[in-house]
Z-matrix of the N, CA and C atoms (Angstrom, degrees):
N
C 1 1.459
C 2 1.527 1 109.05
N 3 1.302 2 116.27 1 139.12
C 4 1.464 3 122.60 2 177.41
C 5 1.530 4 108.29 3 -68.64
N 6 1.334 5 117.44 4 127.25
C 7 1.458 6 121.52 5 -178.34
C 8 1.526 7 112.82 6 -64.90
N 9 1.337 8 116.81 7 -22.85
C 10 1.468 9 120.30 8 179.84
C 11 1.521 10 111.76 9 -78.07
N 12 1.330 11 117.35 10 -17.94
C 13 1.461 12 121.59 11 -178.74
C 14 1.521 13 108.68 12 -94.74
N 15 1.333 14 118.19 13 118.31
C 16 1.469 15 119.35 14 -179.01
C 17 1.534 16 111.22 15 -67.58
N 18 1.305 17 115.21 16 146.23
C 19 1.466 18 120.44 17 175.84
C 20 1.523 19 108.52 18 -64.87
N 21 1.363 20 117.98 19 151.00
C 22 1.477 21 120.19 20 -178.48
C 23 1.523 22 113.19 21 -53.90
N 24 1.347 23 117.77 22 -38.50
C 25 1.472 24 118.79 23 -179.04
C 26 1.524 25 111.17 24 -67.66
N 27 1.352 26 117.59 25 -31.80
C 28 1.465 27 120.36 26 175.96
C 29 1.527 28 110.47 27 -66.08
N 30 1.327 29 115.89 28 -40.63
C 31 1.463 30 121.19 29 179.22
C 32 1.520 31 110.42 30 -63.81
N 33 1.337 32 116.90 31 -43.50
C 34 1.462 33 121.07 32 178.32
C 35 1.524 34 111.22 33 -62.76
N 36 1.317 35 117.12 34 -43.82
C 37 1.469 36 121.15 35 -179.87
C 38 1.522 37 110.72 36 -64.29
N 39 1.340 38 116.36 37 -41.03
C 40 1.465 39 120.20 38 178.84
C 41 1.515 40 110.84 39 -64.74
N 42 1.332 41 116.63 40 -44.24
C 43 1.470 42 120.70 41 179.46
C 44 1.528 43 110.50 42 -61.92
N 45 1.318 44 116.80 43 -43.01
C 46 1.465 45 121.01 44 179.34
C 47 1.527 46 110.39 45 -62.80
N 48 1.334 47 116.77 46 -44.08
C 49 1.464 48 120.68 47 179.18
C 50 1.525 49 111.31 48 -61.51
N 51 1.332 50 117.17 49 -42.83
C 52 1.467 51 121.13 50 179.46
C 53 1.530 52 111.12 51 -63.89
N 54 1.325 53 116.38 52 -41.97
C 55 1.470 54 119.63 53 178.32
C 56 1.525 55 110.99 54 -64.96
N 57 1.329 56 116.58 55 -41.02
C 58 1.462 57 120.43 56 177.51
C 59 1.531 58 111.06 57 -61.66
N 60 1.326 59 116.41 58 -41.37
C 61 1.466 60 120.28 59 179.25
C 62 1.533 61 111.10 60 -64.76
N 63 1.327 62 116.34 61 -40.52
C 64 1.471 63 119.69 62 178.82
C 65 1.527 64 111.13 63 -66.06
N 66 1.327 65 116.59 64 -41.28
C 67 1.469 66 119.84 65 177.31
C 68 1.525 67 109.69 66 -61.59
N 69 1.327 68 116.68 67 -42.09
C 70 1.465 69 120.62 68 179.66
C 71 1.524 70 110.39 69 -61.99
N 72 1.348 71 116.88 70 -46.25
C 73 1.474 72 120.17 71 -179.73
C 74 1.529 73 111.61 72 -62.99
N 75 1.340 74 116.74 73 -30.57
C 76 1.470 75 119.44 74 178.64
C 77 1.528 76 111.55 75 -86.13
N 78 1.356 77 116.30 76 3.73
C 79 1.465 78 123.20 77 178.59
C 80 1.526 79 111.17 78 59.53
N 81 1.336 80 114.56 79 43.47
C 82 1.462 81 121.53 80 -179.85
C 83 1.522 82 109.28 81 -118.47
N 84 1.330 83 115.65 82 130.70
C 85 1.464 84 122.47 83 177.57
C 86 1.523 85 107.17 84 -115.13
N 87 1.333 86 116.24 85 132.37
C 88 1.464 87 121.03 86 179.85
C 89 1.523 88 110.27 87 -103.08
N 90 1.332 89 115.42 88 129.25
C 91 1.465 90 121.80 89 173.83
C 92 1.523 91 105.61 90 -119.28
N 93 1.324 92 115.90 91 90.16
C 94 1.458 93 122.09 92 -177.48
C 95 1.522 94 109.15 93 -121.75
N 96 1.318 95 116.50 94 139.50
C 97 1.456 96 120.86 95 178.09
C 98 1.515 97 112.48 96 90.60
N 99 1.314 98 114.32 97 -168.79
C 100 1.463 99 121.19 98 -175.79
C 101 1.522 100 111.40 99 -66.40
N 102 1.327 101 115.70 100 135.87
C 103 1.465 102 121.54 101 175.55
C 104 1.527 103 107.57 102 -78.38
N 105 1.325 104 116.33 103 118.93
C 106 1.458 105 120.76 104 177.60
C 107 1.525 106 108.25 105 -145.41
N 108 1.323 107 117.03 106 -179.35
C 109 1.468 108 120.78 107 -175.58
C 110 1.529 109 111.72 108 -62.42
N 111 1.342 110 117.71 109 -38.62
C 112 1.465 111 120.14 110 -179.61
C 113 1.519 112 111.42 111 -66.01
N 114 1.326 113 116.96 112 -44.94
C 115 1.465 114 120.07 113 178.89
C 116 1.526 115 109.96 114 -63.89
N 117 1.331 116 116.89 115 -43.79
C 118 1.473 117 120.46 116 179.65
C 119 1.520 118 110.90 117 -59.42
N 120 1.337 119 117.53 118 -43.97
C 121 1.467 120 120.93 119 179.74
C 122 1.526 121 110.57 120 -61.70
N 123 1.323 122 117.27 121 -42.90
C 124 1.466 123 121.20 122 179.59
C 125 1.521 124 111.65 123 -64.65
N 126 1.340 125 117.00 124 -45.10
C 127 1.467 126 121.38 125 -179.20
C 128 1.527 127 110.80 126 -65.43
N 129 1.321 128 117.33 127 -44.30
C 130 1.468 129 121.17 128 -179.72
C 131 1.532 130 109.73 129 -62.73
N 132 1.331 131 117.27 130 -42.35
C 133 1.464 132 121.23 131 178.73
C 134 1.534 133 110.56 132 -59.63
N 135 1.333 134 116.37 133 -43.93
C 136 1.463 135 120.31 134 179.38
C 137 1.529 136 111.37 135 -64.89
N 138 1.335 137 116.79 136 -42.67
C 139 1.461 138 120.09 137 179.65
C 140 1.527 139 111.71 138 -61.38
N 141 1.332 140 116.54 139 -44.54
C 142 1.467 141 121.17 140 179.80
C 143 1.528 142 109.97 141 -64.14
N 144 1.334 143 117.03 142 -42.94
C 145 1.470 144 120.58 143 -179.67
C 146 1.527 145 110.73 144 -65.76
N 147 1.326 146 117.56 145 -42.20
C 148 1.462 147 120.43 146 179.83
C 149 1.521 148 111.36 147 -66.12
N 150 1.322 149 116.66 148 -39.20
C 151 1.470 150 119.86 149 176.61
C 152 1.526 151 110.14 150 -62.18
N 153 1.327 152 116.91 151 -40.31
C 154 1.457 153 120.91 152 179.35
C 155 1.520 154 112.98 153 -66.97
N 156 1.343 155 116.46 154 -27.81
C 157 1.465 156 120.64 155 -177.79
C 158 1.523 157 112.33 156 -80.32
N 159 1.348 158 116.94 157 -32.35
C 160 1.468 159 119.52 158 -174.49
C 161 1.524 160 110.04 159 -170.16
N 162 1.327 161 115.47 160 157.28
C 163 1.466 162 120.99 161 174.89
C 164 1.525 163 111.76 162 -90.61
N 165 1.338 164 116.78 163 3.53
C 166 1.472 165 120.86 164 178.55
C 167 1.527 166 110.19 165 -63.45
N 168 1.350 167 117.86 166 156.23
C 169 1.466 168 120.10 167 -179.90
C 170 1.529 169 113.27 168 -60.48
N 171 1.308 170 114.40 169 148.75
C 172 1.464 171 123.33 170 175.08
C 173 1.529 172 106.41 171 -108.91
N 174 1.319 173 116.93 172 135.24
C 175 1.462 174 120.96 173 176.72
C 176 1.524 175 108.37 174 -105.09
N 177 1.323 176 116.23 175 125.22
C 178 1.454 177 121.11 176 178.04
C 179 1.524 178 108.57 177 -111.51
N 180 1.332 179 116.58 178 118.67
C 181 1.462 180 121.79 179 176.03
C 182 1.521 181 107.79 180 -93.52
N 183 1.338 182 116.67 181 126.07
C 184 1.459 183 121.57 182 -174.82
C 185 1.529 184 110.19 183 -120.49
N 186 1.326 185 115.99 184 122.53
C 187 1.461 186 122.63 185 172.17
C 188 1.522 187 106.81 186 -143.85
N 189 1.318 188 116.06 187 98.82
C 190 1.461 189 119.89 188 -171.48
C 191 1.517 190 110.88 189 -156.64
N 192 1.343 191 116.57 190 142.44
C 193 1.463 192 119.96 191 174.88
C 194 1.520 193 112.71 192 -77.08
N 195 1.345 194 116.56 193 -6.86
C 196 1.456 195 120.40 194 -176.21
C 197 1.516 196 109.87 195 106.64
N 198 1.309 197 115.86 196 -153.10
C 199 1.464 198 120.01 197 -178.99
C 200 1.514 199 110.94 198 151.92
N 201 1.315 200 115.42 199 -132.40
C 202 1.459 201 122.94 200 -174.42
C 203 1.527 202 110.41 201 -70.24
N 204 1.325 203 116.57 202 121.68
C 205 1.470 204 122.06 203 -175.03
C 206 1.523 205 111.70 204 -58.30
N 207 1.327 206 117.65 205 -48.76
C 208 1.463 207 120.51 206 -175.78
C 209 1.529 208 111.84 207 -68.01
N 210 1.328 209 118.42 208 -29.68
C 211 1.468 210 120.31 209 175.30
C 212 1.529 211 109.79 210 -68.30
N 213 1.329 212 116.47 211 -38.57
C 214 1.467 213 120.34 212 173.71
C 215 1.517 214 111.04 213 -64.36
N 216 1.341 215 116.89 214 -38.74
C 217 1.473 216 121.55 215 176.54
C 218 1.523 217 110.93 216 -59.33
N 219 1.332 218 116.68 217 -42.28
C 220 1.468 219 120.73 218 -177.88
C 221 1.527 220 110.35 219 -60.08
N 222 1.333 221 116.85 220 -46.16
C 223 1.466 222 120.16 221 179.65
C 224 1.522 223 109.95 222 -66.26
N 225 1.336 224 116.53 223 -45.93
C 226 1.470 225 121.81 224 179.20
C 227 1.530 226 110.63 225 -52.89
N 228 1.328 227 116.01 226 -50.41
C 229 1.461 228 120.49 227 -175.31
C 230 1.522 229 112.27 228 -68.29
N 231 1.340 230 118.22 229 -36.59
C 232 1.463 231 120.39 230 -179.89
C 233 1.525 232 110.76 231 -71.40
N 234 1.332 233 117.93 232 -35.84
C 235 1.474 234 120.23 233 174.89
C 236 1.520 235 109.44 234 -56.73
N 237 1.332 236 117.61 235 -40.06
C 238 1.461 237 122.05 236 179.50
C 239 1.528 238 111.98 237 -78.22
N 240 1.325 239 116.85 238 -24.57
C 241 1.464 240 122.63 239 -175.75
C 242 1.527 241 112.23 240 -77.49
N 243 1.328 242 117.44 241 -39.49
C 244 1.468 243 119.89 242 -176.36
C 245 1.526 244 110.63 243 -74.57
N 246 1.336 245 115.18 244 158.38
C 247 1.463 246 119.21 245 -177.17
C 248 1.526 247 112.93 246 -87.44
N 249 1.324 248 118.40 247 -24.76
C 250 1.475 249 120.08 248 179.07
C 251 1.527 250 108.79 249 -69.89
N 252 1.335 251 118.14 250 134.45
C 253 1.462 252 119.69 251 179.36
C 254 1.530 253 111.60 252 -68.72
N 255 1.323 254 116.12 253 140.82
C 256 1.467 255 121.45 254 179.58
C 257 1.518 256 108.99 255 -113.09
N 258 1.335 257 115.37 256 128.75
C 259 1.465 258 122.23 257 175.58
C 260 1.522 259 107.27 258 -102.88
N 261 1.324 260 116.87 259 121.06
C 262 1.458 261 121.66 260 178.73
C 263 1.525 262 109.04 261 -91.57
N 264 1.328 263 115.50 262 133.44
C 265 1.459 264 120.89 263 176.38
C 266 1.526 265 107.62 264 -128.27
N 267 1.331 266 116.26 265 110.82
C 268 1.450 267 120.71 266 176.71
C 269 1.524 268 110.35 267 -79.64
N 270 1.311 269 116.43 268 142.12
C 271 1.452 270 122.30 269 175.49
C 272 1.519 271 108.48 270 -150.23
N 273 1.308 272 117.34 271 148.85
C 274 1.466 273 118.83 272 -176.50
C 275 1.514 274 109.65 273 71.38
N 276 1.322 275 115.59 274 -103.43
C 277 1.463 276 118.73 275 174.05
C 278 1.520 277 109.87 276 -141.97
N 279 1.313 278 113.93 277 148.66
C 280 1.460 279 122.17 278 -179.38
C 281 1.526 280 105.05 279 -127.83
N 282 1.323 281 115.80 280 101.38
C 283 1.455 282 118.92 281 -173.39
C 284 1.511 283 113.75 282 -124.63
N 285 1.311 284 115.33 283 149.01
C 286 1.455 285 123.26 284 168.47
C 287 1.532 286 112.01 285 55.35
N 288 1.344 287 118.31 286 -119.08
C 289 1.465 288 121.45 287 -178.56
C 290 1.523 289 111.58 288 -62.45
N 291 1.342 290 117.85 289 -28.15
C 292 1.469 291 120.71 290 176.73
C 293 1.527 292 110.09 291 -67.70
N 294 1.320 293 117.10 292 -37.06
C 295 1.466 294 120.72 293 177.00
C 296 1.527 295 109.46 294 -66.07
N 297 1.320 296 116.48 295 -36.96
C 298 1.459 297 120.77 296 178.48
C 299 1.538 298 110.59 297 -62.14
N 300 1.330 299 117.64 298 -47.81
C 301 1.469 300 118.53 299 -179.93
C 302 1.526 301 110.74 300 -69.59
N 303 1.344 302 117.38 301 -31.08
C 304 1.471 303 121.82 302 176.88
C 305 1.536 304 110.37 303 -59.92
N 306 1.329 305 116.43 304 -35.93
C 307 1.463 306 121.25 305 -178.44
C 308 1.528 307 113.68 306 -74.84
N 309 1.325 308 117.92 307 0.51
C 310 1.468 309 120.43 308 178.09
C 311 1.521 310 111.40 309 -68.74
N 312 1.323 311 117.66 310 -28.85
C 313 1.474 312 120.95 311 179.43
C 314 1.525 313 109.24 312 -80.81
N 315 1.323 314 117.55 313 148.05
C 316 1.467 315 120.00 314 175.13
C 317 1.532 316 109.66 315 -60.47
N 318 1.311 317 117.18 316 151.43
C 319 1.461 318 121.25 317 -174.56
C 320 1.530 319 112.84 318 -52.18
N 321 1.336 320 117.68 319 -39.52
C 322 1.466 321 119.25 320 -177.32
C 323 1.527 322 112.57 321 -66.35
N 324 1.351 323 117.80 322 -14.99
C 325 1.467 324 120.76 323 178.21
C 326 1.524 325 112.00 324 -110.41
N 327 1.342 326 116.50 325 21.41
C 328 1.464 327 120.42 326 176.60
C 329 1.530 328 108.84 327 -109.30
N 330 1.321 329 115.20 328 115.12
C 331 1.462 330 122.83 329 -176.54
C 332 1.515 331 109.03 330 -122.75
N 333 1.326 332 115.33 331 169.47
C 334 1.459 333 119.35 332 168.88
C 335 1.519 334 108.99 333 -151.98
N 336 1.318 335 114.34 334 158.61
C 337 1.456 336 121.28 335 173.96
C 338 1.527 337 107.76 336 -82.70
N 339 1.337 338 117.92 337 160.80
C 340 1.473 339 120.76 338 -168.07
C 341 1.530 340 116.70 339 -57.62
N 342 1.321 341 118.25 340 -33.47
C 343 1.464 342 119.87 341 -174.75
C 344 1.513 343 114.52 342 -98.55
N 345 1.326 344 116.99 343 14.92
C 346 1.465 345 120.97 344 -179.14
C 347 1.527 346 110.34 345 -71.29
N 348 1.338 347 115.01 346 141.11
C 349 1.473 348 120.65 347 172.84
C 350 1.524 349 107.89 348 -118.66
N 351 1.319 350 115.13 349 147.09
C 352 1.460 351 121.71 350 -177.95
C 353 1.526 352 109.30 351 -119.60
N 354 1.332 353 115.75 352 145.81
C 355 1.463 354 121.76 353 178.79
C 356 1.519 355 109.00 354 -135.83
N 357 1.336 356 115.22 355 123.01
C 358 1.463 357 119.90 356 170.55
C 359 1.517 358 107.75 357 -116.66
N 360 1.312 359 116.04 358 144.32
C 361 1.466 360 121.89 359 175.46
C 362 1.521 361 108.73 360 -166.39
N 363 1.318 362 115.01 361 171.27
C 364 1.452 363 119.09 362 179.50
C 365 1.529 364 109.18 363 -76.67
N 366 1.329 365 117.84 364 156.03
C 367 1.465 366 119.67 365 178.57
C 368 1.522 367 110.59 366 -67.72
N 369 1.319 368 114.55 367 154.19
C 370 1.467 369 119.29 368 176.57
C 371 1.516 370 108.07 369 -125.91
N 372 1.304 371 115.67 370 159.23
C 373 1.461 372 119.26 371 -179.75
C 374 1.506 373 110.29 372 -152.61
N 375 1.294 374 115.29 373 158.94
C 376 1.455 375 121.49 374 178.05
C 377 1.511 376 109.21 375 -108.33
N 378 1.319 377 116.64 376 83.28
C 379 1.459 378 120.27 377 -177.26
C 380 1.521 379 110.13 378 -69.32
N 381 1.316 380 115.54 379 139.90
C 382 1.458 381 120.85 380 177.36
C 383 1.514 382 109.77 381 -154.11
N 384 1.314 383 115.61 382 169.56
C 385 1.455 384 120.59 383 179.12
C 386 1.512 385 111.51 384 101.97
N 387 1.330 386 116.44 385 -163.43
C 388 1.465 387 120.73 386 179.98
C 389 1.532 388 111.71 387 -62.05
N 390 1.318 389 116.03 388 155.47
C 391 1.467 390 121.46 389 -177.72
C 392 1.521 391 112.28 390 -55.36
N 393 1.330 392 117.35 391 -38.86
C 394 1.475 393 120.40 392 -179.89
C 395 1.528 394 110.50 393 -62.81
N 396 1.345 395 117.04 394 -39.74
C 397 1.467 396 120.57 395 179.11
C 398 1.525 397 111.03 396 -69.75
N 399 1.318 398 116.80 397 -37.90
C 400 1.467 399 120.17 398 177.56
C 401 1.528 400 110.01 399 -62.20
N 402 1.339 401 117.32 400 -40.38
C 403 1.468 402 121.20 401 178.19
C 404 1.528 403 110.78 402 -63.36
N 405 1.335 404 116.63 403 -40.71
C 406 1.467 405 120.39 404 178.21
C 407 1.520 406 110.07 405 -63.54
N 408 1.348 407 116.82 406 -45.70
C 409 1.466 408 121.10 407 179.98
C 410 1.527 409 111.12 408 -62.00
N 411 1.317 410 117.04 409 -39.08
C 412 1.469 411 120.64 410 178.97
C 413 1.532 412 110.82 411 -64.25
N 414 1.346 413 116.93 412 -42.62
C 415 1.472 414 119.78 413 177.57
C 416 1.527 415 110.94 414 -62.12
N 417 1.332 416 117.14 415 -40.29
C 418 1.466 417 120.80 416 179.81
C 419 1.530 418 111.25 417 -67.09
N 420 1.323 419 117.40 418 -36.24
C 421 1.469 420 120.25 419 176.59
C 422 1.522 421 111.05 420 -64.77
N 423 1.316 422 116.91 421 -39.23
C 424 1.469 423 120.69 422 178.30
C 425 1.527 424 109.67 423 -64.73
N 426 1.344 425 116.72 424 -42.29
C 427 1.467 426 120.05 425 177.11
C 428 1.525 427 111.14 426 -61.86
N 429 1.333 428 116.83 427 -42.71
C 430 1.468 429 120.74 428 179.93
C 431 1.522 430 110.27 429 -64.25
N 432 1.336 431 117.07 430 -41.30
C 433 1.471 432 120.66 431 178.62
C 434 1.528 433 110.34 432 -60.49
N 435 1.318 434 116.41 433 -42.56
C 436 1.465 435 120.89 434 -179.20
C 437 1.534 436 110.73 435 -66.04
N 438 1.320 437 115.71 436 -42.55
C 439 1.470 438 120.45 437 -179.74
C 440 1.530 439 110.42 438 -64.46
N 441 1.319 440 116.82 439 -43.25
C 442 1.468 441 120.92 440 179.31
C 443 1.526 442 110.31 441 -64.06
N 444 1.322 443 117.16 442 -42.41
C 445 1.472 444 120.58 443 178.20
C 446 1.525 445 110.66 444 -60.77
N 447 1.331 446 116.65 445 -40.69
C 448 1.470 447 120.16 446 -179.86
C 449 1.526 448 111.74 447 -66.18
N 450 1.343 449 117.26 448 -39.55
C 451 1.470 450 120.35 449 178.34
C 452 1.528 451 110.06 450 -65.06
N 453 1.323 452 116.59 451 -46.26
C 454 1.471 453 119.73 452 179.82
C 455 1.525 454 109.88 453 -60.97
N 456 1.333 455 116.97 454 -44.18
C 457 1.470 456 120.73 455 -179.97
C 458 1.527 457 110.45 456 -62.14
N 459 1.323 458 117.17 457 -46.97
C 460 1.469 459 120.78 458 -179.14
C 461 1.527 460 111.46 459 -61.44
N 462 1.329 461 116.97 460 -41.74
C 463 1.462 462 120.66 461 -173.80
C 464 1.526 463 113.86 462 -84.34
N 465 1.315 464 118.16 463 -14.24
C 466 1.468 465 120.58 464 179.49
C 467 1.520 466 112.56 465 -109.76
N 468 1.345 467 116.98 466 -17.72
C 469 1.461 468 120.11 467 -175.60
C 470 1.518 469 112.93 468 82.86
N 471 1.331 470 117.23 469 6.71
C 472 1.473 471 121.27 470 177.94
C 473 1.528 472 110.40 471 -81.50
N 474 1.329 473 117.68 472 150.02
C 475 1.467 474 119.56 473 174.73
C 476 1.532 475 110.55 474 -63.41
N 477 1.319 476 116.39 475 140.53
C 478 1.464 477 120.48 476 -178.63
C 479 1.525 478 111.36 477 -57.78
N 480 1.330 479 117.33 478 -38.60
C 481 1.469 480 120.32 479 179.79
C 482 1.524 481 110.82 480 -61.61
N 483 1.328 482 117.46 481 -39.11
C 484 1.463 483 120.06 482 178.30
C 485 1.529 484 110.49 483 -66.29
N 486 1.343 485 116.19 484 -43.36
C 487 1.465 486 119.42 485 179.97
C 488 1.520 487 110.14 486 -62.83
N 489 1.332 488 117.35 487 -42.95
C 490 1.471 489 120.54 488 177.33
C 491 1.525 490 110.45 489 -54.62
N 492 1.330 491 116.02 490 -45.09
C 493 1.470 492 120.25 491 179.83
C 494 1.526 493 110.79 492 -66.60
N 495 1.336 494 117.34 493 -40.70
C 496 1.462 495 120.91 494 -177.89
C 497 1.527 496 112.46 495 -65.51
N 498 1.336 497 117.13 496 -35.32
C 499 1.467 498 118.85 497 -176.00
C 500 1.528 499 113.39 498 -88.87
N 501 1.324 500 117.59 499 2.85
C 502 1.470 501 119.29 500 176.70
C 503 1.528 502 110.93 501 -59.24
N 504 1.322 503 116.34 502 -34.86
C 505 1.468 504 122.51 503 177.40
C 506 1.531 505 106.89 504 -128.60
N 507 1.325 506 116.79 505 171.85
C 508 1.466 507 119.95 506 176.19
C 509 1.527 508 109.57 507 -57.96
N 510 1.316 509 116.60 508 128.53
C 511 1.461 510 123.01 509 -178.37
C 512 1.526 511 107.06 510 -121.93
N 513 1.338 512 116.01 511 100.22
C 514 1.462 513 122.75 512 -177.44
C 515 1.524 514 110.57 513 -91.44
N 516 1.336 515 115.18 514 145.24
C 517 1.465 516 120.54 515 176.83
C 518 1.524 517 110.08 516 -140.14
N 519 1.316 518 115.58 517 140.45
C 520 1.460 519 120.90 518 170.10
C 521 1.525 520 108.05 519 -75.56
N 522 1.314 521 116.33 520 174.62
C 523 1.469 522 120.14 521 177.61
C 524 1.529 523 110.44 522 -57.41
N 525 1.319 524 116.96 523 -46.13
C 526 1.471 525 121.01 524 -178.93
C 527 1.527 526 110.55 525 -65.06
N 528 1.331 527 117.72 526 -42.34
C 529 1.470 528 121.15 527 178.55
C 530 1.530 529 111.15 528 -65.00
N 531 1.336 530 116.62 529 -34.94
C 532 1.472 531 120.58 530 178.77
C 533 1.528 532 111.02 531 -66.83
N 534 1.329 533 116.67 532 -33.47
C 535 1.478 534 119.76 533 174.28
C 536 1.521 535 109.10 534 -65.23
N 537 1.339 536 116.78 535 -47.91
C 538 1.465 537 121.06 536 -179.56
C 539 1.528 538 111.54 537 -60.40
N 540 1.345 539 116.37 538 -34.75
C 541 1.462 540 121.13 539 -178.72
C 542 1.531 541 111.67 540 -74.89
N 543 1.343 542 116.49 541 -24.88
C 544 1.458 543 120.58 542 -178.67
C 545 1.517 544 114.66 543 104.64
N 546 1.340 545 117.05 544 3.76
C 547 1.462 546 119.64 545 178.54
C 548 1.525 547 111.71 546 -72.93
N 549 1.321 548 116.39 547 -37.56
C 550 1.465 549 123.44 548 -170.21
C 551 1.521 550 109.29 549 -120.46
N 552 1.348 551 116.71 550 143.70
C 553 1.465 552 119.00 551 175.83
C 554 1.529 553 110.68 552 -84.57
N 555 1.340 554 116.52 553 -43.65
C 556 1.463 555 117.07 554 177.61
C 557 1.517 556 112.18 555 -163.70
N 558 1.318 557 114.06 556 160.79
C 559 1.462 558 122.90 557 177.16
C 560 1.525 559 107.53 558 -89.33
N 561 1.337 560 116.62 559 133.82
C 562 1.458 561 121.62 560 178.11
C 563 1.529 562 108.96 561 -124.39
N 564 1.314 563 115.30 562 157.68
C 565 1.467 564 119.70 563 176.40
C 566 1.525 565 111.93 564 -121.62
N 567 1.345 566 117.44 565 -13.11
C 568 1.466 567 121.43 566 -179.72
C 569 1.521 568 110.06 567 -139.59
N 570 1.325 569 115.70 568 149.69
C 571 1.468 570 121.72 569 -179.98
C 572 1.529 571 111.68 570 -56.39
N 573 1.331 572 116.89 571 -34.55
C 574 1.466 573 120.73 572 -177.38
C 575 1.528 574 112.33 573 -62.14
N 576 1.323 575 117.65 574 -17.80
C 577 1.471 576 120.95 575 -179.21
C 578 1.536 577 112.35 576 -80.22
N 579 1.325 578 117.36 577 -10.09
C 580 1.459 579 119.93 578 179.50
C 581 1.522 580 109.36 579 -75.69
N 582 1.309 581 115.92 580 134.89
C 583 1.468 582 119.68 581 179.05
C 584 1.512 583 110.41 582 -75.32
N 585 1.315 584 116.81 583 151.05
C 586 1.467 585 121.10 584 177.81
C 587 1.489 586 107.40 585 -78.26
């Protein structure tokens, strides 16, 4: 191989780094794929760095089926913790733990693209081990379900009892239905439509 010609993996890494730098300069954070501890750490790091760079708004694009509840909690809480305003933009689908972190922004800064779908439901878990541990895990799942219902109710203006009933099973919404439910403030098609 010619030493002057970069290996394909070097080219891919360089391209990825350049795209990441451009996203950072545009104050855009991407939350794509499964919510897990690694993604949460990366998103939180970007939010803290962007807040340190400027008080200008940060735009977070979210397209995720959800994932680990506590990793979604970490992003949700840091969005509320930093001083720079965060604009949430749903695209593709925003489900489960992703919907939870999406609700961290005030309603007036929650947007979505036209074909976005939203999913709310109660948390699920795979309890295992001794019976005493399974009982503990079940109690924690009930607490998480209650906490999630309260956040959805607070952020949408829906009664908590209604939200509890809605999240008993998968509750899908189109972009328009998500506006009616109170998850989204409005549908946008261009970045210029986002409020400062």
